[in-house]
C-alpha positions as CSV (number, residue, x, y, z in Angstrom):
1,M,-201.8,-115.4,-47.6
2,A,-204.4,-117.4,-45.0
3,S,-206.3,-114.4,-44.3
4,D,-206.7,-113.3,-48.0
5,S,-208.2,-116.6,-48.9
6,S,-210.6,-116.5,-46.0
7,K,-212.2,-113.4,-47.3
8,T,-212.2,-114.5,-51.0
9,P,-212.5,-118.5,-50.9
10,I,-211.5,-120.1,-54.3
11,L,-213.6,-123.2,-53.5
12,P,-217.3,-122.7,-53.1
13,L,-218.4,-123.3,-49.5
14,S,-220.9,-126.4,-48.6
15,S,-224.3,-125.8,-47.3
16,S,-223.7,-128.7,-44.6
17,S,-222.0,-127.7,-41.5
18,S,-221.2,-131.4,-40.7
19,K,-218.9,-131.2,-43.8
20,D,-216.8,-128.1,-42.6
21,E,-217.0,-129.5,-39.2
22,E,-215.2,-132.9,-40.6
23,K,-212.9,-131.2,-43.1
24,E,-211.6,-128.9,-40.1
25,R,-211.2,-131.8,-38.0
26,L,-209.3,-133.8,-40.8
27,L,-207.0,-130.7,-41.1
28,K,-206.2,-130.3,-37.6
29,G,-205.3,-134.2,-37.1
30,D,-203.2,-133.9,-40.0
31,E,-201.0,-131.0,-38.2
32,R,-201.3,-132.5,-34.8
33,L,-197.5,-133.7,-34.7
34,F,-196.2,-130.3,-35.1
35,K,-198.9,-128.3,-33.0
36,G,-197.6,-126.8,-29.9
37,S,-194.0,-127.6,-30.7
38,A,-191.4,-124.5,-32.0
39,M,-190.9,-127.1,-34.7
40,T,-193.2,-126.6,-37.9
41,K,-193.4,-128.8,-41.1
42,R,-190.9,-126.0,-42.5
43,G,-188.8,-126.4,-39.5
44,A,-188.5,-130.2,-40.0
45,N,-187.6,-129.8,-43.5
46,A,-184.8,-127.5,-42.5
47,A,-183.3,-129.9,-40.2
48,I,-183.4,-132.7,-42.6
49,S,-182.2,-130.3,-45.0
50,Y,-178.9,-129.5,-42.7
51,M,-178.3,-133.1,-42.0
52,T,-178.2,-134.2,-45.7
53,C,-176.1,-131.1,-47.0
54,A,-173.5,-131.6,-43.7
55,V,-173.2,-135.5,-44.6
56,L,-172.5,-134.8,-48.1
57,L,-170.2,-132.0,-47.5
58,I,-168.1,-133.7,-45.0
59,L,-167.4,-136.6,-47.4
60,F,-166.5,-133.8,-50.3
61,N,-164.2,-132.0,-47.8
62,K,-162.5,-135.4,-46.6
63,A,-161.8,-136.2,-50.6
64,A,-160.3,-132.7,-51.3
65,L,-158.2,-133.0,-48.0
66,S,-157.2,-136.8,-47.9
67,S,-157.8,-138.3,-51.2
68,Y,-156.3,-135.1,-53.2
69,H,-154.2,-134.2,-50.2
70,F,-155.1,-130.3,-50.1
71,P,-152.6,-128.6,-47.8
72,S,-155.5,-126.4,-45.7
73,A,-158.9,-126.8,-44.4
74,N,-159.1,-122.9,-44.1
75,V,-158.4,-122.0,-47.6
76,I,-161.2,-124.2,-48.6
77,T,-163.3,-122.4,-45.9
78,L,-162.3,-119.4,-47.8
79,F,-163.2,-120.6,-50.8
80,Q,-166.5,-121.5,-49.7
81,M,-167.6,-118.2,-48.2
82,I,-166.4,-116.1,-51.4
83,S,-168.4,-118.4,-53.4
84,S,-171.6,-118.4,-50.8
85,C,-171.0,-114.3,-51.4
86,S,-171.1,-114.7,-54.8
87,F,-173.9,-116.7,-55.2
88,L,-175.7,-114.7,-52.9
89,Y,-174.9,-111.2,-54.7
90,V,-176.0,-112.7,-57.9
91,L,-179.5,-114.2,-56.7
92,R,-180.0,-110.8,-54.9
93,R,-179.0,-108.9,-58.0
94,W,-181.1,-110.7,-60.3
95,K,-184.3,-110.5,-57.8
96,V,-184.5,-114.1,-57.0
97,I,-184.2,-113.8,-53.4
98,T,-184.4,-111.4,-50.9
99,F,-182.3,-110.5,-47.7
100,T,-185.0,-108.9,-45.7
101,V,-188.1,-110.7,-44.2
102,G,-191.0,-109.3,-46.1
103,E,-189.3,-107.6,-48.7
104,S,-190.8,-107.7,-52.1
105,L,-188.5,-109.2,-55.3
106,T,-189.5,-106.1,-57.3
107,T,-188.2,-103.6,-54.9
108,S,-185.4,-101.6,-56.3
109,D,-182.2,-101.6,-54.9
110,S,-180.3,-98.2,-54.4
111,N,-177.5,-99.4,-52.3
112,S,-175.4,-102.2,-53.8
113,S,-174.8,-103.7,-50.3
114,F,-178.4,-104.8,-49.9
115,V,-178.1,-104.2,-46.1
116,S,-177.8,-101.1,-44.5
117,R,-175.0,-100.3,-42.3
118,K,-176.9,-100.2,-39.2
119,T,-178.2,-103.7,-39.7
120,M,-174.7,-104.9,-40.4
121,I,-173.6,-103.7,-37.4
122,H,-176.5,-105.4,-35.7
123,T,-175.2,-108.7,-37.1
124,L,-171.7,-108.3,-35.7
125,P,-172.2,-110.3,-32.9
126,V,-172.9,-113.5,-35.4
127,A,-169.7,-112.8,-37.4
128,V,-167.6,-112.6,-34.0
129,T,-168.7,-115.5,-32.4
130,Y,-168.5,-117.2,-35.8
131,L,-164.8,-116.6,-35.9
132,L,-164.4,-117.4,-32.5
133,Y,-166.0,-120.5,-32.9
134,M,-163.8,-121.4,-36.0
135,L,-160.8,-120.7,-34.4
136,A,-161.5,-122.5,-31.2
137,T,-162.7,-125.7,-33.2
138,V,-159.6,-125.6,-35.8
139,E,-157.3,-125.4,-32.3
140,S,-159.2,-127.9,-30.5
141,V,-158.6,-130.9,-33.0
142,R,-154.7,-130.6,-32.1
143,G,-155.0,-131.1,-28.4
144,V,-156.7,-134.5,-28.3
145,N,-156.7,-137.7,-30.1
146,V,-160.0,-138.2,-32.3
147,P,-162.3,-140.4,-30.4
148,M,-162.0,-138.1,-27.2
149,Y,-162.5,-135.1,-29.4
150,T,-165.6,-136.8,-30.6
151,T,-166.7,-137.5,-27.1
152,L,-166.0,-133.9,-25.6
153,R,-167.4,-132.2,-28.4
154,R,-170.7,-134.0,-28.3
155,T,-171.5,-132.5,-25.0
156,T,-172.2,-129.3,-26.9
157,V,-175.6,-129.9,-26.7
158,A,-175.3,-129.5,-22.7
159,F,-173.2,-126.1,-23.4
160,T,-176.0,-125.1,-25.5
161,M,-178.9,-125.8,-23.3
162,I,-177.2,-123.5,-20.7
163,V,-176.2,-120.9,-23.1
164,E,-179.9,-120.4,-24.2
165,Y,-181.1,-120.3,-20.9
166,V,-178.6,-117.8,-19.9
167,L,-179.1,-115.4,-23.2
168,T,-182.8,-116.0,-23.6
169,G,-184.2,-117.8,-20.4
170,Q,-185.4,-120.8,-22.7
171,K,-186.4,-123.8,-20.5
172,Y,-186.9,-127.4,-21.5
173,T,-189.2,-130.3,-20.5
174,P,-187.7,-133.2,-18.4
175,P,-188.0,-135.2,-21.8
176,V,-185.8,-133.1,-23.8
177,V,-183.4,-132.9,-20.9
178,G,-183.5,-136.7,-20.4
179,S,-182.6,-137.2,-23.9
180,V,-179.8,-134.8,-23.9
181,G,-178.4,-136.5,-21.0
182,L,-178.6,-139.8,-22.9
183,I,-176.3,-138.0,-25.8
184,V,-173.9,-137.0,-22.9
185,L,-173.6,-140.5,-21.4
186,G,-173.5,-142.1,-24.7
187,A,-170.4,-140.0,-25.8
188,F,-168.6,-140.6,-22.6
189,I,-169.1,-144.3,-23.1
190,A,-167.8,-144.2,-26.7
191,G,-164.6,-142.6,-25.5
192,A,-164.0,-144.4,-22.4
193,R,-161.1,-146.3,-23.5
194,D,-159.5,-142.7,-24.2
195,L,-160.1,-141.2,-21.2
196,S,-156.1,-139.6,-21.0
197,F,-156.5,-136.3,-19.4
198,D,-155.0,-133.4,-20.8
199,F,-155.9,-130.2,-19.5
200,Y,-154.9,-127.8,-22.1
201,G,-156.2,-130.3,-24.7
202,Y,-159.6,-130.5,-22.6
203,S,-159.7,-127.0,-21.7
204,V,-159.6,-125.9,-25.5
205,V,-162.4,-128.7,-26.7
206,F,-164.9,-127.1,-23.9
207,L,-164.1,-123.4,-25.2
208,A,-165.0,-124.6,-28.5
209,N,-167.9,-126.0,-27.4
210,I,-168.9,-123.0,-25.5
211,A,-168.0,-120.9,-28.6
212,T,-170.4,-123.2,-30.9
213,A,-173.2,-122.8,-28.4
214,V,-172.7,-118.9,-28.1
215,Y,-172.6,-118.8,-32.2
216,L,-175.8,-120.7,-32.6
217,A,-177.7,-119.0,-29.8
218,T,-176.7,-115.7,-31.2
219,I,-177.7,-116.7,-34.6
220,A,-181.3,-117.3,-33.0
221,R,-181.4,-114.2,-31.1
222,I,-180.0,-111.9,-34.0
223,G,-181.8,-113.6,-36.4
224,K,-185.4,-112.6,-35.0
225,S,-184.4,-109.2,-34.0
226,S,-182.4,-108.0,-37.1
227,G,-185.4,-108.6,-39.9
228,L,-183.0,-110.5,-41.9
229,N,-183.8,-113.6,-43.5
230,S,-181.6,-116.6,-43.5
231,F,-179.9,-115.4,-46.7
232,G,-179.4,-111.7,-45.2
233,L,-178.0,-113.2,-42.2
234,M,-175.5,-115.2,-44.4
235,W,-174.6,-112.2,-46.6
236,C,-173.9,-110.2,-43.6
237,N,-171.6,-113.1,-42.3
238,G,-169.7,-113.6,-45.3
239,I,-168.9,-110.0,-45.8
240,L,-167.7,-109.2,-42.2
241,C,-165.9,-112.5,-41.8
242,G,-164.5,-112.7,-45.4
243,P,-161.7,-110.2,-44.9
244,F,-160.4,-111.6,-41.7
245,L,-160.2,-115.2,-43.2
246,L,-158.4,-114.2,-46.1
247,F,-155.9,-112.0,-43.6
248,W,-155.8,-115.4,-41.7
249,T,-154.8,-117.6,-44.6
250,F,-152.3,-115.3,-46.1
251,L,-150.6,-114.8,-42.4
252,R,-150.3,-118.7,-42.3
253,G,-148.7,-119.0,-45.2
254,D,-151.8,-121.0,-46.6
255,L,-152.5,-119.0,-49.9
256,G,-148.8,-119.7,-50.6
257,M,-149.3,-123.5,-50.4
258,T,-152.3,-123.2,-52.5
259,I,-150.8,-121.7,-55.3
260,N,-147.9,-124.2,-55.3
261,F,-150.7,-127.1,-55.0
262,P,-150.1,-129.5,-57.9
263,S,-153.2,-130.7,-58.5
264,L,-155.1,-127.3,-58.0
265,F,-156.2,-126.9,-61.6
266,S,-156.6,-130.9,-62.2
267,P,-160.5,-131.6,-63.3
268,G,-161.2,-133.9,-60.6
269,F,-160.1,-131.4,-57.9
270,M,-161.8,-128.7,-59.3
271,V,-165.2,-130.6,-59.8
272,V,-165.0,-131.8,-56.1
273,L,-163.8,-128.0,-54.7
274,L,-167.1,-126.7,-56.6
275,L,-169.4,-129.1,-55.4
276,S,-167.9,-128.6,-51.8
277,C,-168.7,-124.8,-52.3
278,I,-172.0,-125.4,-53.5
279,L,-172.9,-127.6,-50.7
280,A,-171.2,-125.1,-48.0
281,F,-173.7,-122.5,-49.4
282,F,-176.5,-124.7,-49.1
283,L,-175.5,-125.9,-45.5
284,N,-175.0,-122.6,-44.4
285,Y,-178.2,-121.4,-45.3
286,S,-179.9,-124.5,-43.4
287,I,-177.8,-123.9,-40.4
288,F,-179.4,-120.1,-40.0
289,L,-182.8,-121.4,-41.4
290,N,-183.0,-124.5,-39.0
291,T,-181.2,-122.4,-35.7
292,T,-183.9,-119.6,-36.6
293,L,-187.0,-121.6,-37.2
294,N,-186.7,-124.3,-34.2
295,S,-183.9,-123.5,-31.7
296,A,-179.9,-123.7,-31.2
297,L,-180.3,-126.7,-29.2
298,T,-182.1,-128.5,-32.2
299,Q,-179.2,-127.5,-34.7
300,T,-177.0,-129.1,-32.1
301,I,-179.0,-132.3,-31.9
302,C,-178.9,-132.5,-35.5
303,G,-175.4,-132.1,-35.9
304,N,-175.1,-135.2,-33.8
305,L,-178.0,-137.2,-35.3
306,K,-176.2,-136.7,-38.9
307,D,-172.8,-138.4,-37.4
308,L,-174.8,-141.9,-37.9
309,F,-175.2,-141.4,-41.6
310,T,-171.2,-139.8,-41.5
311,I,-169.9,-142.6,-39.9
312,G,-171.7,-145.0,-42.1
313,L,-170.8,-143.6,-45.2
314,G,-167.4,-142.7,-44.2
315,W,-166.8,-146.3,-43.2
316,M,-168.0,-147.4,-46.5
317,L,-166.0,-144.9,-48.7
318,F,-162.8,-144.4,-46.8
319,G,-162.6,-147.3,-44.3
320,G,-160.4,-147.3,-41.3
321,L,-163.0,-147.7,-38.6
322,P,-162.0,-150.4,-36.2
323,F,-164.8,-152.1,-34.3
324,D,-165.1,-151.5,-30.9
325,F,-167.8,-152.4,-28.3
326,L,-167.8,-149.6,-26.1
327,N,-167.9,-147.3,-28.6
328,V,-170.7,-149.0,-30.6
329,V,-172.7,-148.8,-27.4
330,G,-172.0,-145.1,-26.8
331,Q,-172.7,-144.3,-30.3
332,F,-176.3,-146.2,-30.1
333,L,-177.2,-144.2,-26.8
334,G,-176.2,-141.0,-28.7
335,F,-178.3,-141.8,-31.4
336,L,-181.1,-143.0,-29.6
337,G,-180.9,-139.6,-27.5
338,S,-180.8,-137.6,-30.7
339,G,-183.9,-139.6,-31.9
340,L,-185.9,-139.1,-28.7
341,Y,-185.3,-135.6,-29.0
342,A,-186.3,-135.3,-32.1
343,Y,-189.7,-137.2,-31.4
344,Y,-190.3,-135.1,-28.1
345,K,-189.5,-132.0,-30.3
346,L,-192.3,-133.1,-33.3
347,L,-194.9,-133.8,-30.3
348,G,-194.5,-130.4,-28.8
349,K,-193.2,-132.3,-25.1
Protein backbone atom coordinates (compact mmCIF):
# COMPACT_ATOMS: atom_id res chain seq x y z
CA MET A 1 0.00 0.00 0.00
CA ALA A 2 2.89 2.29 0.78
CA SER A 3 4.38 1.72 -2.68
CA ASP A 4 1.09 2.57 -4.39
CA SER A 5 0.73 5.80 -2.47
CA SER A 6 4.25 6.83 -3.39
CA LYS A 7 3.41 6.47 -7.10
CA THR A 8 0.07 8.26 -6.94
CA PRO A 9 0.14 10.54 -3.93
CA ILE A 10 -3.20 11.68 -2.62
CA LEU A 11 -1.86 14.91 -1.14
CA PRO A 12 -0.03 17.44 -3.33
CA LEU A 13 3.72 17.67 -2.87
CA SER A 14 5.09 20.85 -1.35
CA SER A 15 7.54 22.88 -3.39
CA SER A 16 9.58 23.51 -0.30
CA SER A 17 12.17 20.79 0.38
CA SER A 18 12.55 22.00 3.97
CA LYS A 19 8.91 21.16 4.68
CA ASP A 20 9.40 17.67 3.27
CA GLU A 21 12.47 17.15 5.42
CA GLU A 22 10.63 18.38 8.53
CA LYS A 23 7.70 16.04 7.85
CA GLU A 24 10.03 13.06 7.37
CA ARG A 25 11.87 13.93 10.60
CA LEU A 26 8.62 14.06 12.56
CA LEU A 27 7.42 10.75 11.14
CA LYS A 28 10.69 9.06 12.02
CA GLY A 29 10.60 10.53 15.50
CA ASP A 30 7.07 9.19 16.03
CA GLU A 31 8.20 5.64 15.18
CA ARG A 32 11.55 5.77 16.97
CA LEU A 33 10.41 3.68 19.92
CA PHE A 34 9.57 0.76 17.65
CA LYS A 35 12.30 1.09 15.06
CA GLY A 36 14.99 -1.55 15.25
CA SER A 37 12.80 -3.81 17.37
CA ALA A 38 10.86 -6.94 16.53
CA MET A 39 7.87 -5.33 18.25
CA THR A 40 5.97 -3.02 15.92
CA LYS A 41 2.92 -1.00 16.89
CA ARG A 42 0.79 -3.87 15.68
CA GLY A 43 2.86 -6.25 17.79
CA ALA A 44 2.39 -4.05 20.85
CA ASN A 45 -1.38 -4.04 20.29
CA ALA A 46 -1.32 -7.84 19.97
CA ALA A 47 0.53 -8.15 23.29
CA ILE A 48 -1.91 -5.82 25.07
CA SER A 49 -4.88 -7.64 23.54
CA TYR A 50 -3.53 -10.98 24.73
CA MET A 51 -3.11 -9.77 28.32
CA THR A 52 -6.59 -8.23 28.38
CA CYS A 53 -8.28 -11.37 27.03
CA ALA A 54 -6.23 -13.64 29.30
CA VAL A 55 -7.24 -11.78 32.46
CA LEU A 56 -10.94 -11.73 31.53
CA LEU A 57 -10.93 -15.39 30.46
CA ILE A 58 -9.37 -16.50 33.75
CA LEU A 59 -12.09 -14.67 35.67
CA PHE A 60 -14.91 -16.24 33.62
CA ASN A 61 -13.36 -19.71 33.86
CA LYS A 62 -12.97 -19.18 37.59
CA ALA A 63 -16.64 -18.21 37.82
CA ALA A 64 -17.71 -21.34 35.90
CA LEU A 65 -15.51 -23.74 37.87
CA SER A 66 -15.83 -22.18 41.34
CA SER A 67 -19.01 -20.12 41.53
CA TYR A 68 -21.12 -22.62 39.56
CA HIS A 69 -18.99 -25.65 40.54
CA PHE A 70 -18.74 -26.99 37.00
CA PRO A 71 -16.96 -30.38 37.28
CA SER A 72 -14.57 -30.39 34.29
CA ALA A 73 -12.10 -27.85 32.94
CA ASN A 74 -11.42 -30.13 29.96
CA VAL A 75 -15.04 -29.87 28.82
CA ILE A 76 -14.84 -26.08 28.98
CA THR A 77 -11.72 -26.28 26.80
CA LEU A 78 -13.61 -28.56 24.39
CA PHE A 79 -16.56 -26.12 24.23
CA GLN A 80 -14.13 -23.28 23.57
CA MET A 81 -12.41 -25.19 20.77
CA ILE A 82 -15.70 -26.16 19.10
CA SER A 83 -16.92 -22.56 19.35
CA SER A 84 -13.65 -21.26 17.92
CA CYS A 85 -13.85 -23.56 14.88
CA SER A 86 -17.52 -22.63 14.40
CA PHE A 87 -16.72 -18.90 14.51
CA LEU A 88 -13.86 -19.36 12.05
CA TYR A 89 -15.98 -21.44 9.67
CA VAL A 90 -18.81 -18.88 9.58
CA LEU A 91 -16.47 -15.89 9.22
CA ARG A 92 -14.49 -17.60 6.47
CA ARG A 93 -17.62 -18.81 4.65
CA TRP A 94 -19.01 -15.29 4.75
CA LYS A 95 -15.63 -14.03 3.45
CA VAL A 96 -15.08 -11.79 6.46
CA ILE A 97 -11.63 -13.24 7.15
CA THR A 98 -8.97 -15.22 5.29
CA PHE A 99 -6.77 -18.09 6.42
CA THR A 100 -3.77 -17.41 4.19
CA VAL A 101 -1.39 -14.45 4.16
CA GLY A 102 -2.14 -12.25 1.15
CA GLU A 103 -5.33 -14.15 0.25
CA SER A 104 -8.15 -12.09 -1.28
CA LEU A 105 -11.55 -12.10 0.40
CA THR A 106 -13.18 -12.39 -3.02
CA THR A 107 -11.43 -15.67 -3.82
CA SER A 108 -13.97 -18.44 -4.39
CA ASP A 109 -13.64 -21.57 -2.27
CA SER A 110 -13.80 -24.95 -3.95
CA ASN A 111 -12.69 -26.77 -0.79
CA SER A 112 -14.86 -26.63 2.34
CA SER A 113 -11.83 -27.24 4.55
CA PHE A 114 -10.34 -23.88 3.40
CA VAL A 115 -6.80 -25.23 3.98
CA SER A 116 -5.05 -27.82 1.82
CA ARG A 117 -4.10 -31.21 3.25
CA LYS A 118 -0.43 -30.44 2.67
CA THR A 119 -0.65 -27.25 4.73
CA MET A 120 -2.64 -29.04 7.42
CA ILE A 121 0.12 -31.66 7.72
CA HIS A 122 2.70 -28.87 7.83
CA THR A 123 0.97 -27.42 10.93
CA LEU A 124 0.76 -30.81 12.66
CA PRO A 125 3.70 -29.99 15.00
CA VAL A 126 1.67 -27.08 16.41
CA ALA A 127 -1.23 -29.41 17.24
CA VAL A 128 1.05 -32.08 18.75
CA THR A 129 2.93 -29.60 20.94
CA TYR A 130 -0.38 -28.00 21.99
CA LEU A 131 -1.72 -31.36 23.19
CA LEU A 132 1.52 -32.08 25.06
CA TYR A 133 1.38 -28.60 26.58
CA MET A 134 -2.25 -29.03 27.63
CA LEU A 135 -1.80 -32.50 29.16
CA ALA A 136 1.44 -31.60 30.96
CA THR A 137 -0.08 -28.40 32.34
CA VAL A 138 -3.14 -30.21 33.72
CA GLU A 139 -0.99 -32.92 35.31
CA SER A 140 1.49 -30.41 36.77
CA VAL A 141 -1.17 -28.80 38.96
CA ARG A 142 -1.64 -32.03 40.91
CA GLY A 143 1.98 -32.56 41.96
CA VAL A 144 2.75 -29.38 43.91
CA ASN A 145 0.91 -26.76 45.93
CA VAL A 146 -0.37 -23.60 44.26
CA PRO A 147 2.36 -21.15 45.44
CA MET A 148 5.13 -23.51 44.33
CA TYR A 149 3.31 -24.25 41.08
CA THR A 150 3.15 -20.53 40.31
CA THR A 151 6.82 -20.13 41.19
CA LEU A 152 8.02 -22.97 38.99
CA ARG A 153 5.74 -22.08 36.08
CA ARG A 154 7.22 -18.58 35.91
CA THR A 155 10.57 -20.12 35.10
CA THR A 156 9.03 -20.91 31.70
CA VAL A 157 10.64 -17.70 30.40
CA ALA A 158 14.10 -19.25 30.86
CA PHE A 159 13.02 -22.46 29.13
CA THR A 160 11.51 -20.45 26.27
CA MET A 161 14.75 -18.54 25.79
CA ILE A 162 16.70 -21.82 25.64
CA VAL A 163 14.25 -23.51 23.26
CA GLU A 164 14.24 -20.50 20.92
CA TYR A 165 18.03 -20.62 20.80
CA VAL A 166 18.03 -24.37 20.07
CA LEU A 167 15.29 -24.28 17.41
CA THR A 168 15.92 -20.97 15.69
CA GLY A 169 19.30 -19.73 16.96
CA GLN A 170 17.62 -16.69 18.52
CA LYS A 171 19.95 -14.73 20.83
CA TYR A 172 19.06 -11.93 23.23
CA THR A 173 20.93 -8.89 24.49
CA PRO A 174 22.23 -8.60 28.09
CA PRO A 175 19.39 -6.24 29.18
CA VAL A 176 16.77 -8.78 28.03
CA VAL A 177 18.62 -11.67 29.69
CA GLY A 178 18.88 -9.60 32.87
CA SER A 179 15.15 -8.87 32.92
CA VAL A 180 14.42 -12.59 32.48
CA GLY A 181 16.79 -13.37 35.35
CA LEU A 182 14.92 -10.87 37.52
CA ILE A 183 11.64 -12.63 36.75
CA VAL A 184 13.05 -16.03 37.72
CA LEU A 185 14.58 -14.59 40.92
CA GLY A 186 11.27 -13.01 41.87
CA ALA A 187 9.47 -16.29 41.26
CA PHE A 188 11.71 -18.19 43.68
CA ILE A 189 11.50 -15.45 46.32
CA ALA A 190 7.70 -15.55 46.06
CA GLY A 191 7.70 -19.29 46.67
CA ALA A 192 10.55 -19.37 49.19
CA ARG A 193 8.30 -20.54 52.01
CA ASP A 194 7.05 -23.49 49.97
CA LEU A 195 10.32 -25.07 48.83
CA SER A 196 9.27 -28.56 49.87
CA PHE A 197 10.94 -30.73 47.26
CA ASP A 198 8.81 -33.31 45.46
CA PHE A 199 10.74 -35.01 42.66
CA TYR A 200 7.70 -36.15 40.67
CA GLY A 201 5.81 -32.88 41.12
CA TYR A 202 8.81 -30.73 40.19
CA SER A 203 9.60 -32.97 37.21
CA VAL A 204 6.08 -32.66 35.81
CA VAL A 205 6.06 -28.86 36.25
CA PHE A 206 9.39 -28.53 34.47
CA LEU A 207 8.06 -30.83 31.75
CA ALA A 208 5.08 -28.48 31.42
CA ASN A 209 7.51 -25.54 31.16
CA ILE A 210 9.42 -27.28 28.37
CA ALA A 211 6.16 -28.21 26.60
CA THR A 212 4.97 -24.58 26.82
CA ALA A 213 8.25 -23.26 25.46
CA VAL A 214 8.30 -25.76 22.59
CA TYR A 215 4.63 -25.00 21.77
CA LEU A 216 5.22 -21.25 21.54
CA ALA A 217 8.47 -21.65 19.61
CA THR A 218 6.69 -24.01 17.20
CA ILE A 219 3.96 -21.42 16.61
CA ALA A 220 6.60 -18.81 15.83
CA ARG A 221 8.42 -21.13 13.45
CA ILE A 222 5.50 -22.85 11.68
CA GLY A 223 3.47 -19.65 11.57
CA LYS A 224 6.10 -17.95 9.43
CA SER A 225 6.69 -20.91 7.09
CA SER A 226 3.16 -22.24 6.58
CA GLY A 227 1.80 -19.22 4.71
CA LEU A 228 -1.16 -19.11 7.11
CA ASN A 229 -2.21 -16.13 9.15
CA SER A 230 -3.36 -16.37 12.79
CA PHE A 231 -6.89 -17.39 11.78
CA GLY A 232 -5.54 -20.17 9.58
CA LEU A 233 -3.30 -21.48 12.35
CA MET A 234 -6.23 -21.47 14.77
CA TRP A 235 -8.37 -23.38 12.26
CA CYS A 236 -5.76 -26.09 11.70
CA ASN A 237 -5.08 -26.41 15.42
CA GLY A 238 -8.79 -26.79 16.20
CA ILE A 239 -9.45 -29.32 13.43
CA LEU A 240 -6.47 -31.46 14.44
CA CYS A 241 -6.85 -31.22 18.23
CA GLY A 242 -10.66 -31.24 18.52
CA PRO A 243 -11.25 -34.97 17.90
CA PHE A 244 -8.49 -35.96 20.34
CA LEU A 245 -9.85 -33.68 23.06
CA LEU A 246 -13.36 -35.05 22.51
CA PHE A 247 -12.08 -38.61 22.89
CA TRP A 248 -10.08 -37.62 25.99
CA THR A 249 -13.08 -36.09 27.75
CA PHE A 250 -15.20 -39.12 26.87
CA LEU A 251 -12.52 -41.51 28.17
CA ARG A 252 -12.25 -39.64 31.49
CA GLY A 253 -16.02 -39.55 31.96
CA ASP A 254 -16.14 -35.74 31.80
CA LEU A 255 -18.93 -35.74 29.21
CA GLY A 256 -21.15 -37.83 31.48
CA MET A 257 -20.57 -35.45 34.39
CA THR A 258 -21.42 -32.52 32.13
CA ILE A 259 -24.73 -34.05 31.05
CA ASN A 260 -25.66 -34.58 34.71
CA PHE A 261 -24.54 -31.11 35.77
CA PRO A 262 -27.64 -29.54 37.42
CA SER A 263 -26.94 -25.94 36.35
CA LEU A 264 -26.02 -26.79 32.76
CA PHE A 265 -28.97 -24.93 31.23
CA SER A 266 -29.33 -22.18 33.82
CA PRO A 267 -29.25 -18.71 32.21
CA GLY A 268 -26.39 -17.47 34.38
CA PHE A 269 -24.13 -20.41 33.63
CA MET A 270 -24.96 -20.29 29.91
CA VAL A 271 -23.98 -16.60 29.78
CA VAL A 272 -20.70 -17.28 31.61
CA LEU A 273 -19.91 -20.22 29.30
CA LEU A 274 -20.76 -18.22 26.17
CA LEU A 275 -18.58 -15.29 27.21
CA SER A 276 -15.81 -17.74 28.11
CA CYS A 277 -15.96 -19.25 24.61
CA ILE A 278 -15.93 -15.83 22.95
CA LEU A 279 -12.97 -14.69 25.04
CA ALA A 280 -11.13 -17.96 24.35
CA PHE A 281 -11.52 -17.29 20.61
CA PHE A 282 -9.96 -13.84 20.89
CA LEU A 283 -7.33 -15.13 23.32
CA ASN A 284 -6.17 -17.89 20.97
CA TYR A 285 -6.09 -15.43 18.10
CA SER A 286 -3.99 -12.97 20.12
CA ILE A 287 -1.62 -15.79 21.22
CA PHE A 288 -0.94 -16.80 17.61
CA LEU A 289 -0.72 -13.16 16.52
CA ASN A 290 1.54 -12.07 19.40
CA THR A 291 3.86 -15.06 18.99
CA THR A 292 4.21 -14.71 15.21
CA LEU A 293 4.52 -10.91 15.21
CA ASN A 294 6.87 -10.70 18.20
CA SER A 295 8.44 -13.88 19.59
CA ALA A 296 7.77 -16.86 21.82
CA LEU A 297 9.67 -15.16 24.64
CA THR A 298 7.54 -12.02 24.35
CA GLN A 299 4.41 -14.17 24.59
CA THR A 300 5.76 -15.83 27.76
CA ILE A 301 6.66 -12.47 29.30
CA CYS A 302 3.15 -11.18 28.56
CA GLY A 303 1.79 -14.22 30.39
CA ASN A 304 3.78 -13.21 33.47
CA LEU A 305 2.88 -9.53 33.21
CA LYS A 306 -0.86 -10.15 33.05
CA ASP A 307 -0.62 -12.02 36.38
CA LEU A 308 -0.51 -8.64 38.15
CA PHE A 309 -4.01 -7.82 36.95
CA THR A 310 -5.22 -11.39 37.46
CA ILE A 311 -4.07 -11.44 41.08
CA GLY A 312 -5.55 -8.01 41.78
CA LEU A 313 -8.93 -8.66 40.19
CA GLY A 314 -9.07 -12.21 41.58
CA TRP A 315 -8.42 -10.92 45.09
CA MET A 316 -11.13 -8.26 44.77
CA LEU A 317 -13.74 -10.61 43.26
CA PHE A 318 -12.97 -13.96 44.88
CA GLY A 319 -10.77 -13.18 47.90
CA GLY A 320 -8.71 -15.87 49.64
CA LEU A 321 -5.27 -14.31 49.08
CA PRO A 322 -3.37 -13.96 52.41
CA PHE A 323 -0.66 -11.31 52.77
CA ASP A 324 2.93 -12.56 52.79
CA PHE A 325 5.95 -10.24 52.66
CA LEU A 326 8.21 -12.56 50.63
CA ASN A 327 5.39 -13.26 48.20
CA VAL A 328 4.81 -9.53 47.68
CA VAL A 329 8.55 -8.89 47.14
CA GLY A 330 8.78 -11.80 44.70
CA GLN A 331 5.72 -10.65 42.79
CA PHE A 332 7.13 -7.13 42.58
CA LEU A 333 10.46 -8.37 41.20
CA GLY A 334 8.67 -10.55 38.68
CA PHE A 335 6.51 -7.69 37.45
CA LEU A 336 9.52 -5.36 37.43
CA GLY A 337 11.42 -7.83 35.25
CA SER A 338 8.44 -8.12 32.91
CA GLY A 339 8.15 -4.35 32.69
CA LEU A 340 11.87 -3.96 31.96
CA TYR A 341 11.63 -6.59 29.23
CA ALA A 342 8.75 -4.71 27.62
CA TYR A 343 10.73 -1.45 27.86
CA TYR A 344 13.85 -2.94 26.27
CA LYS A 345 11.74 -4.64 23.63
CA LEU A 346 10.13 -1.36 22.62
CA LEU A 347 13.52 0.34 22.43
CA GLY A 348 14.94 -2.54 20.42
CA LYS A 349 17.71 -3.29 22.91
